[in-house]
VEXKEDREN-603694 format. One record per residue (C-alpha): residue number from 1; residue in one letter; y, z, x. Coordinates in Angstrom, 2 decimals. Layout:
<zalums>
+-----+------+---------+---------+---------+
! seq ! type !   north !      up !    east !
+-----+------+---------+---------+---------+
! NUM !    a !       Y !       Z !       X !
...
+-----+------+---------+---------+---------+
</zalums>
This chain:
<zalums>
+-----+------+---------+---------+---------+
! seq ! type !   north !      up !    east !
+-----+------+---------+---------+---------+
!   1 !    m !  -46.50 !  139.87 !  -24.27 !
!   2 !    d !  -47.45 !  139.18 !  -20.64 !
!   3 !    v !  -47.08 !  135.62 !  -19.34 !
!   4 !    e !  -50.51 !  134.13 !  -18.59 !
!   5 !    l !  -51.77 !  131.01 !  -16.84 !
!   6 !    r !  -52.43 !  129.32 !  -20.20 !
!   7 !    h !  -48.76 !  129.84 !  -21.11 !
!   8 !    a !  -47.70 !  128.16 !  -17.87 !
!   9 !    r !  -49.97 !  125.20 !  -18.73 !
!  10 !    i !  -48.39 !  124.89 !  -22.18 !
!  11 !    l !  -44.88 !  124.80 !  -20.73 !
!  12 !    t !  -45.75 !  122.26 !  -18.05 !
!  13 !    v !  -47.40 !  119.94 !  -20.59 !
!  14 !    i !  -44.39 !  120.12 !  -22.92 !
!  15 !    n !  -42.06 !  119.43 !  -20.01 !
!  16 !    r !  -44.17 !  116.52 !  -18.72 !
!  17 !    l !  -44.34 !  114.82 !  -22.13 !
!  18 !    g !  -40.82 !  115.73 !  -23.25 !
!  19 !    s !  -42.05 !  116.40 !  -26.77 !
!  20 !    i !  -43.66 !  119.30 !  -28.61 !
!  21 !    s !  -45.55 !  116.93 !  -30.93 !
!  22 !    k !  -46.97 !  114.90 !  -28.03 !
!  23 !    a !  -47.91 !  118.12 !  -26.21 !
!  24 !    a !  -49.67 !  119.40 !  -29.34 !
!  25 !    s !  -51.67 !  116.16 !  -29.48 !
!  26 !    e !  -52.68 !  116.37 !  -25.80 !
!  27 !    l !  -53.54 !  120.09 !  -26.11 !
!  28 !    n !  -55.42 !  119.42 !  -29.36 !
!  29 !    v !  -53.59 !  122.12 !  -31.37 !
!  30 !    p !  -51.46 !  121.87 !  -34.54 !
!  31 !    q !  -47.79 !  121.32 !  -33.83 !
!  32 !    s !  -46.85 !  124.38 !  -35.90 !
!  33 !    s !  -49.19 !  126.54 !  -33.81 !
!  34 !    l !  -47.77 !  125.20 !  -30.54 !
!  35 !    t !  -44.20 !  125.77 !  -31.76 !
!  36 !    a !  -45.06 !  129.38 !  -32.61 !
!  37 !    q !  -46.69 !  129.89 !  -29.20 !
!  38 !    l !  -43.65 !  128.42 !  -27.48 !
!  39 !    r !  -41.36 !  130.89 !  -29.25 !
!  40 !    r !  -43.53 !  133.82 !  -28.09 !
!  41 !    i !  -43.65 !  132.52 !  -24.52 !
!  42 !    e !  -39.87 !  132.03 !  -24.41 !
!  43 !    k !  -39.40 !  135.54 !  -25.73 !
!  44 !    a !  -41.61 !  136.93 !  -22.97 !
!  45 !    l !  -39.62 !  134.95 !  -20.38 !
!  46 !    g !  -36.32 !  136.31 !  -21.64 !
!  47 !    g !  -34.85 !  133.26 !  -23.36 !
!  48 !    e !  -35.18 !  129.60 !  -24.26 !
!  49 !    i !  -36.92 !  127.28 !  -21.83 !
!  50 !    f !  -36.28 !  124.09 !  -23.81 !
!  51 !    l !  -33.45 !  122.67 !  -25.87 !
!  52 !    r !  -34.86 !  120.92 !  -28.97 !
!  53 !    s !  -33.46 !  117.72 !  -30.47 !
!  54 !    v !  -34.67 !  114.75 !  -32.50 !
!  55 !    q !  -35.18 !  112.90 !  -29.20 !
!  56 !    g !  -37.52 !  115.60 !  -27.86 !
!  57 !    v !  -36.99 !  118.55 !  -25.54 !
!  58 !    a !  -34.93 !  119.13 !  -22.41 !
!  59 !    l !  -34.89 !  122.04 !  -19.99 !
!  60 !    t !  -32.31 !  124.79 !  -20.30 !
!  61 !    k !  -30.80 !  126.36 !  -17.18 !
!  62 !    r !  -33.47 !  129.05 !  -17.41 !
!  63 !    g !  -36.13 !  126.35 !  -17.74 !
!  64 !    e !  -34.83 !  124.52 !  -14.69 !
!  65 !    r !  -35.28 !  127.71 !  -12.65 !
!  66 !    l !  -38.68 !  128.72 !  -14.00 !
!  67 !    l !  -40.56 !  125.42 !  -14.53 !
!  68 !    p !  -41.01 !  124.65 !  -10.80 !
!  69 !    l !  -42.57 !  128.08 !  -10.32 !
!  70 !    l !  -44.79 !  127.72 !  -13.37 !
!  71 !    s !  -45.86 !  124.22 !  -12.32 !
!  72 !    e !  -46.80 !  125.48 !   -8.88 !
!  73 !    l !  -48.83 !  128.27 !  -10.49 !
!  74 !    v !  -50.77 !  125.72 !  -12.55 !
!  75 !    q !  -51.35 !  123.47 !   -9.54 !
!  76 !    q !  -52.66 !  126.34 !   -7.44 !
!  77 !    a !  -54.98 !  127.49 !  -10.24 !
!  78 !    d !  -56.29 !  123.93 !  -10.67 !
!  79 !    l !  -56.88 !  123.68 !   -6.93 !
!  80 !    v !  -58.98 !  126.86 !   -6.97 !
!  81 !    i !  -61.07 !  125.54 !   -9.89 !
!  82 !    v !  -61.54 !  122.09 !   -8.36 !
!  83 !    e !  -62.46 !  123.45 !   -4.93 !
!  84 !    a !  -65.04 !  125.77 !   -6.47 !
!  85 !    a !  -66.48 !  122.95 !   -8.58 !
!  86 !    s !  -66.58 !  120.48 !   -5.70 !
!  87 !    h !  -68.64 !  122.82 !   -3.54 !
!  88 !    a !  -70.94 !  123.66 !   -6.44 !
!  89 !    s !  -71.78 !  119.99 !   -7.08 !
!  90 !    e !  -74.67 !  118.60 !   -5.05 !
!  91 !    v !  -74.18 !  114.91 !   -5.88 !
!  92 !    f !  -71.08 !  112.70 !   -5.56 !
!  93 !    r !  -71.61 !  109.71 !   -7.88 !
!  94 !    f !  -69.59 !  106.58 !   -7.04 !
!  95 !    g !  -69.49 !  103.64 !   -9.44 !
!  96 !    s !  -68.56 !  100.10 !   -8.48 !
!  97 !    a !  -68.01 !   96.96 !  -10.55 !
!  98 !    e !  -69.70 !   93.59 !   -9.93 !
!  99 !    w !  -71.79 !   94.63 !   -6.89 !
! 100 !    t !  -72.22 !   97.47 !   -4.38 !
! 101 !    p !  -72.93 !   96.59 !   -0.73 !
! 102 !    p !  -75.21 !   99.06 !    1.12 !
! 103 !    s !  -72.53 !   99.31 !    3.81 !
! 104 !    l !  -70.17 !  100.85 !    1.23 !
! 105 !    l !  -72.67 !  103.64 !    0.59 !
! 106 !    d !  -72.88 !  104.26 !    4.35 !
! 107 !    a !  -69.07 !  104.47 !    4.58 !
! 108 !    l !  -68.92 !  106.97 !    1.72 !
! 109 !    r !  -71.69 !  109.14 !    3.18 !
! 110 !    t !  -69.88 !  109.26 !    6.51 !
! 111 !    s !  -66.54 !  110.23 !    4.96 !
! 112 !    l !  -67.40 !  112.62 !    2.11 !
! 113 !    p !  -68.47 !  116.28 !    2.41 !
! 114 !    a !  -70.92 !  116.13 !   -0.53 !
! 115 !    p !  -74.56 !  116.86 !    0.34 !
! 116 !    e !  -75.65 !  113.70 !   -1.49 !
! 117 !    v !  -73.77 !  110.49 !   -2.36 !
! 118 !    q !  -75.15 !  108.03 !   -4.92 !
! 119 !    t !  -73.75 !  104.63 !   -5.89 !
! 120 !    e !  -74.17 !  102.67 !   -9.11 !
! 121 !    t !  -73.16 !   99.15 !  -10.13 !
! 122 !    l !  -71.97 !   98.68 !  -13.70 !
! 123 !    s !  -69.29 !   96.85 !  -15.66 !
! 124 !    p !  -65.68 !   98.02 !  -15.19 !
! 125 !    d !  -65.40 !   99.26 !  -18.80 !
! 126 !    a !  -68.67 !  101.16 !  -18.49 !
! 127 !    a !  -67.53 !  102.65 !  -15.17 !
! 128 !    v !  -64.26 !  103.92 !  -16.66 !
! 129 !    d !  -66.14 !  105.42 !  -19.58 !
! 130 !    a !  -68.69 !  107.06 !  -17.24 !
! 131 !    v !  -65.89 !  108.67 !  -15.21 !
! 132 !    r !  -64.22 !  109.90 !  -18.38 !
! 133 !    r !  -67.52 !  111.46 !  -19.57 !
! 134 !    g !  -68.28 !  112.99 !  -16.17 !
! 135 !    a !  -71.37 !  110.80 !  -15.58 !
! 136 !    l !  -69.62 !  109.37 !  -12.49 !
! 137 !    t !  -67.44 !  111.34 !  -10.08 !
! 138 !    v !  -65.33 !  108.32 !   -9.11 !
! 139 !    a !  -65.37 !  104.57 !   -9.77 !
! 140 !    m !  -63.81 !  101.57 !   -8.05 !
! 141 !    v !  -62.65 !   99.17 !  -10.76 !
! 142 !    p !  -60.18 !   96.29 !  -11.27 !
! 143 !    g !  -56.88 !   97.38 !  -12.74 !
! 144 !    v !  -57.41 !   95.37 !  -15.92 !
! 145 !    a !  -60.24 !   97.75 !  -16.88 !
! 146 !    l !  -57.89 !  100.72 !  -16.84 !
! 147 !    d !  -55.10 !   98.80 !  -18.58 !
! 148 !    r !  -57.28 !   98.41 !  -21.66 !
! 149 !    v !  -57.44 !  102.20 !  -22.15 !
! 150 !    r !  -54.26 !  103.35 !  -20.41 !
! 151 !    d !  -52.42 !  103.99 !  -23.68 !
! 152 !    a !  -55.05 !  106.41 !  -24.97 !
! 153 !    t !  -53.29 !  109.80 !  -24.87 !
! 154 !    e !  -56.58 !  111.65 !  -24.55 !
! 155 !    l !  -57.58 !  109.76 !  -21.41 !
! 156 !    p !  -57.76 !  112.36 !  -18.58 !
! 157 !    l !  -57.91 !  109.84 !  -15.73 !
! 158 !    e !  -55.95 !  109.34 !  -12.54 !
! 159 !    a !  -56.08 !  106.41 !  -10.13 !
! 160 !    a !  -55.14 !  105.32 !   -6.61 !
! 161 !    l !  -54.43 !  101.72 !   -5.64 !
! 162 !    i !  -56.68 !  100.35 !   -2.90 !
! 163 !    a !  -55.31 !   96.81 !   -2.62 !
! 164 !    r !  -53.70 !   93.99 !   -4.55 !
! 165 !    e !  -56.01 !   91.04 !   -4.04 !
! 166 !    p !  -54.64 !   87.52 !   -4.51 !
! 167 !    v !  -56.57 !   85.07 !   -6.68 !
! 168 !    w !  -57.78 !   82.14 !   -4.57 !
! 169 !    l !  -59.69 !   78.93 !   -5.16 !
! 170 !    a !  -63.38 !   78.58 !   -4.31 !
! 171 !    l !  -64.53 !   75.03 !   -3.52 !
! 172 !    p !  -67.74 !   73.49 !   -2.19 !
! 173 !    q !  -67.78 !   73.17 !    1.56 !
! 174 !    g !  -66.33 !   69.87 !    2.72 !
! 175 !    h !  -64.19 !   69.35 !   -0.38 !
! 176 !    p !  -60.96 !   67.47 !    0.47 !
! 177 !    l !  -58.79 !   70.36 !   -0.76 !
! 178 !    s !  -60.61 !   72.92 !    1.38 !
! 179 !    a !  -58.62 !   71.89 !    4.46 !
! 180 !    t !  -55.21 !   72.33 !    2.84 !
! 181 !    e !  -53.01 !   75.27 !    3.74 !
! 182 !    a !  -52.53 !   76.20 !    0.07 !
! 183 !    v !  -53.44 !   74.39 !   -3.13 !
! 184 !    r !  -50.71 !   73.64 !   -5.66 !
! 185 !    p !  -51.26 !   74.38 !   -9.37 !
! 186 !    a !  -50.70 !   70.68 !  -10.09 !
! 187 !    d !  -53.90 !   69.85 !   -8.15 !
! 188 !    l !  -56.12 !   72.15 !  -10.22 !
! 189 !    p !  -56.57 !   70.46 !  -13.64 !
! 190 !    a !  -58.37 !   67.49 !  -12.10 !
! 191 !    l !  -61.20 !   69.70 !  -10.79 !
! 192 !    n !  -64.47 !   70.46 !  -12.59 !
! 193 !    w !  -64.61 !   74.18 !  -13.26 !
! 194 !    v !  -66.96 !   77.09 !  -13.58 !
! 195 !    c !  -65.15 !   79.83 !  -15.50 !
! 196 !    y !  -65.92 !   83.43 !  -16.45 !
! 197 !    a !  -67.47 !   84.64 !  -19.69 !
! 198 !    r !  -65.02 !   86.06 !  -22.20 !
! 199 !    d !  -66.37 !   89.60 !  -21.81 !
! 200 !    h !  -66.09 !   89.51 !  -18.01 !
! 201 !    w !  -63.18 !   91.46 !  -16.54 !
! 202 !    f !  -61.92 !   88.47 !  -14.52 !
! 203 !    h !  -61.52 !   86.33 !  -17.66 !
! 204 !    s !  -58.05 !   87.71 !  -18.47 !
! 205 !    i !  -56.84 !   87.10 !  -14.90 !
! 206 !    e !  -58.29 !   83.59 !  -14.93 !
! 207 !    s !  -56.58 !   82.92 !  -18.27 !
! 208 !    k !  -53.16 !   83.67 !  -16.73 !
! 209 !    m !  -53.73 !   80.94 !  -14.16 !
! 210 !    f !  -55.24 !   78.48 !  -16.61 !
! 211 !    a !  -52.25 !   78.89 !  -18.93 !
! 212 !    r !  -50.26 !   77.01 !  -16.29 !
! 213 !    f !  -52.46 !   73.93 !  -16.74 !
! 214 !    e !  -51.09 !   73.14 !  -20.19 !
! 215 !    p !  -50.99 !   70.60 !  -21.74 !
! 216 !    t !  -53.88 !   69.37 !  -19.54 !
! 217 !    r !  -57.23 !   71.02 !  -20.30 !
! 218 !    p !  -59.59 !   71.12 !  -17.30 !
! 219 !    e !  -63.28 !   70.35 !  -17.73 !
! 220 !    v !  -65.47 !   73.48 !  -17.74 !
! 221 !    l !  -69.08 !   72.97 !  -16.66 !
! 222 !    h !  -70.28 !   76.55 !  -17.16 !
! 223 !    y !  -69.16 !   80.08 !  -18.06 !
! 224 !    a !  -70.54 !   82.54 !  -15.51 !
! 225 !    d !  -71.31 !   86.23 !  -15.91 !
! 226 !    g !  -70.02 !   87.25 !  -12.48 !
! 227 !    h !  -68.56 !   86.14 !   -9.17 !
! 228 !    h !  -71.88 !   85.50 !   -7.45 !
! 229 !    e !  -73.14 !   83.29 !  -10.27 !
! 230 !    a !  -69.84 !   81.42 !  -10.22 !
! 231 !    m !  -70.13 !   80.90 !   -6.45 !
! 232 !    n !  -73.65 !   79.47 !   -6.90 !
! 233 !    w !  -72.23 !   76.89 !   -9.32 !
! 234 !    v !  -69.45 !   76.06 !   -6.86 !
! 235 !    r !  -72.04 !   75.47 !   -4.14 !
! 236 !    d !  -74.76 !   73.68 !   -6.15 !
! 237 !    a !  -72.76 !   71.85 !   -8.84 !
! 238 !    r !  -69.77 !   71.18 !   -6.58 !
! 239 !    a !  -67.48 !   72.85 !   -9.08 !
! 240 !    a !  -64.31 !   74.86 !   -8.54 !
! 241 !    a !  -63.75 !   78.50 !   -9.48 !
! 242 !    l !  -61.04 !   81.10 !   -9.24 !
! 243 !    t !  -62.02 !   84.28 !   -7.43 !
! 244 !    t !  -60.74 !   87.17 !   -5.40 !
! 245 !    p !  -61.48 !   86.57 !   -1.70 !
! 246 !    t !  -63.90 !   89.50 !   -1.58 !
! 247 !    g !  -65.73 !   88.06 !   -4.60 !
! 248 !    a !  -66.59 !   84.81 !   -2.80 !
! 249 !    t !  -69.74 !   84.12 !   -0.81 !
! 250 !    s !  -69.94 !   82.67 !    2.69 !
! 251 !    d !  -71.44 !   79.35 !    1.52 !
! 252 !    v !  -68.25 !   78.20 !   -0.27 !
! 253 !    s !  -64.76 !   77.35 !    0.99 !
! 254 !    l !  -61.89 !   79.69 !    0.14 !
! 255 !    v !  -58.38 !   78.25 !   -0.19 !
! 256 !    p !  -55.13 !   80.12 !   -0.96 !
! 257 !    l !  -53.25 !   79.16 !   -4.11 !
! 258 !    c !  -49.51 !   78.63 !   -4.31 !
! 259 !    d !  -47.80 !   80.86 !   -6.87 !
! 260 !    t !  -50.95 !   82.81 !   -7.63 !
! 261 !    v !  -51.54 !   86.08 !   -9.51 !
! 262 !    n !  -52.97 !   89.34 !   -8.13 !
! 263 !    s !  -55.88 !   91.54 !   -9.10 !
! 264 !    e !  -55.49 !   95.26 !   -8.47 !
! 265 !    m !  -58.41 !   97.24 !   -7.10 !
! 266 !    l !  -58.30 !  100.92 !   -8.09 !
! 267 !    v !  -60.24 !  104.09 !   -7.44 !
! 268 !    v !  -60.39 !  106.15 !  -10.66 !
! 269 !    w !  -61.37 !  109.79 !  -11.23 !
! 270 !    r !  -61.17 !  112.41 !  -13.95 !
! 271 !    r !  -58.09 !  114.58 !  -13.61 !
! 272 !    g !  -58.91 !  117.87 !  -11.88 !
! 273 !    s !  -62.52 !  116.98 !  -11.10 !
! 274 !    v !  -62.28 !  116.30 !   -7.35 !
! 275 !    a !  -60.62 !  118.38 !   -4.63 !
! 276 !    r !  -57.43 !  116.88 !   -3.21 !
! 277 !    a !  -58.78 !  116.83 !    0.34 !
! 278 !    t !  -61.92 !  115.03 !   -0.84 !
! 279 !    l !  -59.85 !  112.50 !   -2.78 !
! 280 !    q !  -57.76 !  111.73 !    0.28 !
! 281 !    r !  -60.87 !  111.21 !    2.42 !
! 282 !    l !  -62.36 !  109.03 !   -0.30 !
! 283 !    v !  -59.29 !  106.82 !   -0.74 !
! 284 !    d !  -58.91 !  106.44 !    3.03 !
! 285 !    a !  -62.61 !  105.55 !    3.37 !
! 286 !    v !  -62.44 !  102.88 !    0.65 !
! 287 !    r !  -59.23 !  101.37 !    2.05 !
! 288 !    r !  -60.75 !  101.29 !    5.54 !
! 289 !    y !  -63.91 !   99.72 !    4.15 !
! 290 !    y !  -61.90 !   97.09 !    2.28 !
! 291 !    a !  -60.01 !   96.15 !    5.45 !
! 292 !    e !  -63.25 !   95.90 !    7.42 !
! 293 !    y !  -64.84 !   93.76 !    4.72 !
! 294 !    a !  -61.77 !   91.50 !    4.59 !
! 295 !    r !  -62.07 !   91.09 !    8.36 !
! 296 !    s !  -65.47 !   89.46 !    7.79 !
! 297 !    i !  -63.77 !   86.67 !    5.78 !
! 298 !    p !  -61.90 !   84.79 !    8.56 !
! 299 !    r !  -59.43 !   82.82 !    6.46 !
! 300 !    y !  -58.59 !   85.79 !    4.25 !
! 301 !    w !  -58.22 !   88.15 !    7.20 !
! 302 !    a !  -55.86 !   85.73 !    8.96 !
! 303 !    w !  -53.82 !   85.47 !    5.74 !
! 304 !    i !  -53.65 !   89.26 !    5.40 !
! 305 !    c !  -52.42 !   89.59 !    8.99 !
! 306 !    e !  -49.72 !   87.01 !    8.24 !
! 307 !    h !  -48.64 !   88.89 !    5.08 !
! 308 !    p !  -48.99 !   92.63 !    5.82 !
! 309 !    e !  -46.13 !   93.40 !    3.43 !
! 310 !    r !  -48.45 !   92.49 !    0.55 !
! 311 !    f !  -50.89 !   95.24 !    1.55 !
! 312 !    p !  -48.81 !   98.41 !    2.12 !
! 313 !    e !  -51.66 !  100.68 !    0.99 !
! 314 !    l !  -53.91 !   99.47 !    3.80 !
! 315 !    g !  -51.37 !  100.39 !    6.46 !
! 316 !    a !  -52.99 !  101.25 !    9.78 !
! 317 !    f !  -56.31 !   99.75 !    8.70 !
! 318 !    l !  -54.82 !   96.28 !    9.19 !
! 319 !    r !  -54.66 !   96.62 !   12.96 !
! 320 !    p !  -56.74 !   93.93 !   14.65 !
! 321 !    a !  -60.20 !   94.96 !   15.75 !
! 322 !    p !  -60.72 !   95.38 !   19.52 !
! 323 !    g !  -61.32 !   92.05 !   21.20 !
! 324 !    l !  -59.77 !   90.01 !   18.38 !
+-----+------+---------+---------+---------+
</zalums>
């Protein structure tokens, strides 16, 4: 039997998962069938590639020599397929949660080689599902959306971190706390709050902060369906709300919180669906766009510049703009 590309894929999956049963599940074949295939492949390669045990599999000396070569073969084959597919596709579909500024579309069009770029706003869960189904090429979502499905073994998704946003406090302009350097958790229960609906992605992040209020229960005036609705309540009802700095509007005051939590912003794509060079341009474009958007929020931008170690992914994009 000649060794084929599909055999190399089988060996790399078994090695990555460290288990024949897990590999059979990912490859969607019976374990007995995969075990039989493995025996035939090992015979063609001149000996055992894996040592079997109740704990799983481990590479033999022969496997240690051959697996790097087989993995490289698979990677090169995937690159050929992805490059061919990326040039065949006419439309690059980018999904975004909560809202999609027109300037983001302009940034993507400038950076990506696709003939046409389209953007779509939808919920984080719907965006992840659309990427998985191939309805979206890429989506920018909060990390909590991916956490809910990360344990699904059939999920063929990969992700890159754009930034870890701190959770801050939004207050009506002129509020006494808006002039403080950072608000302490002890000051929060006395405020009147607008919170997020239970099916909104920010609800779980908000709950982590609100858990620190116990045993005091803050008064909640309204449960909002998104950041912009929450900011309207902050402005018009003089309520308080938790938000990421980029989720706030310019007509409210943003104040850092002591001992806060973070919200991860991710770019997610289906494994093998986008060329590596295109992915790198995309990730760089979104990180650059995030830094430029953060620069338009004076207090947040000043805080970022004071804490660059919290934003390692943004790197060179954190350099001050000319004239600043």
